N, C-alpha and C positions, 0 to 999 in steps of 0.2 A: 268295939263291938266284937265278941268272941265269934267263933266259927259256928257253935250251936245256935246262937241267936240270930245270925245271918241266915242260917238255913231255915230257921222257923219263920223269920220274916218273909223269906222268899215264898212262902206258902200263902201269903195274904194277897191273893189275886194278882194281876199284872203289876200293879203299882209296887207292891211288896218285892216282887221279883226284880223290878228294874232298881229299886232302892239297895237290894242285896247285891246285885250285880255291880253298881256303881261303888258301893262301899268296899266290895271285894277286890275291885281293881287296884286300889290303893294298898291294901294289905291282904295279900292272898292267903286264903285258908283253905286246906284240902277239903274238909267236910262241907264248907259253904260251897266251894266250886262244885263239889259232887251233887249236891242238891239243886244248885242252879242249873246244871245240864239236865238232871232228871226232869225238873219242873218245865223246862223249855220244851223237852220232848212230850211231856204230858199235855201242856198247853197247845203245842202244834197238832197232837193226836186229836184233842177236842175240837180243833178248828177243822180238821178234815172230816171227822165225824159229823159236824153240822152241815155238811154239804151232801150228805148221803140222803138220797130221796126216799127210800124205803123206811117206813115207820118202825118196823120191827128191828132192822139192822141199826138204825139210828138210835133206838132205845138201848140196845145192847151195848152200843159204842159208848153212849153217855154213862151208862151203869159202869162200864169198864174203866172210863175216865175217872169216875167218882172213887172207885175202889183203888185205883192207881194212886190218886192224890191222898186218899186216907192212909194207905200203906206208907207212902213217902213221909207224910206228916208225922206219923208214929215213929218212923225211923229218925227223923230230925229231932223230935222231942227227946228220944232216947240217946241222942248223940252218936249214933251208929249209922254207917253207911249201908243202907239196904236198897238193893236193886229193885226196881219195878218189876213184877213178873213178866216174862216173855220178851220184853222190848227194852228193859233197863240197860242191859249192856250195850245195845245199839245205840241208845242215847249218849252214853258215855263216850263211844267211839266216834259218833257223828259230830258231837260237840266239844270235842277235847281242846279245841283252842280257847274255850271260855274258861 
């Protein structure tokens, strides 16, 4: 499986992310690793947003999560490393061991 395919598979919910992570451990690919880190950050961001009690803030957080995921998916399809706006570089720094 090439890096672009691993990056796209990682976007298929948690199960796709886990599959990409396991497959990428054996044969590291820079593009796949990039999107695995981005998606871990997006998934954790969505988890944090789900615990916000305010309806308006929670709605905005879920909308931001959806936009982040779509932008990430488009970058993976194009085979280019595209950071998620505002927080993408943080995700790369925080999860650089992956």
